[in-house]
C-alpha angles and dihedrals in degrees: 000000000000112000120230124186117224112214091226139068093211104127092203091058093044091053096043096046092039093055093051095047096044090083088062092054091253122138115207117207128180118249090245087073086070094038090246117163122217115277117240107257101225097154124113095216137046092249093051092051093046090052092047090052095045093047092049093049094046093048092050097043099036092224134094115288141210124201135168134196118199139174150145124272117199115194095209088056094049092254097316139173084033114137088003093059094116092049102031093128092043138290112318092014117159123240088253094053092049091048093049091049089052092051092048091050089053095041098122098030114112119233094253089062096045095089115147144158140208114231127199125187113190122190132193119195122188089205137348093271095046105146094194109042118181107252121193127181130201124188127191118191123211148133129258111241125221092245139009117279127182138027104234124090128020141248112027095348094110092059098038107098115201109210095198091059099029093230140081124272087251090061095054123099109252092245092053092045091053090054094049103034130105090242092049090052094048091047093052089052091049093050088050092049094047092046090050093048092049091054090051094058 
């Protein structure tokens, strides 16, 4: 098994990504295993931040790295909160505070104009100096609801309405969400790309 460091300590991500890459003989371990601290996200786009995180983790651990940067784009807010999704209500803000700030920003916006999407940019780097990292993008379209609905998920899930399933992301079963979500899509593309590159070697 080839070891890959994941530039995250989120156990849900480690488990989800680890399960999908196990079939390729790849073992995914969180960066905490190597005592790696979070990189400072100084990029202005999701892809820049994902590359910063992957490069930092790979340099510290000395093994290949995977990182993702995700967030919510709301059309009525010109794409905000975007790369600042996790700190929309300020540094160290809770999910609830971010969610309430989003709803207050959209207070007078009618439903037809509340279109939004989750974006996920996932990056794989063979080493810290990799000049051609694998970059995969997943996009999940939806509409921001007037109020939170549902208890599953985290972040903005309770206000992200999924038209195809007529419910919010927080009302979906985890397995269904993983199939539909931006992160699930990006991960499928990454597995495909890594599987393809391993057969080329």
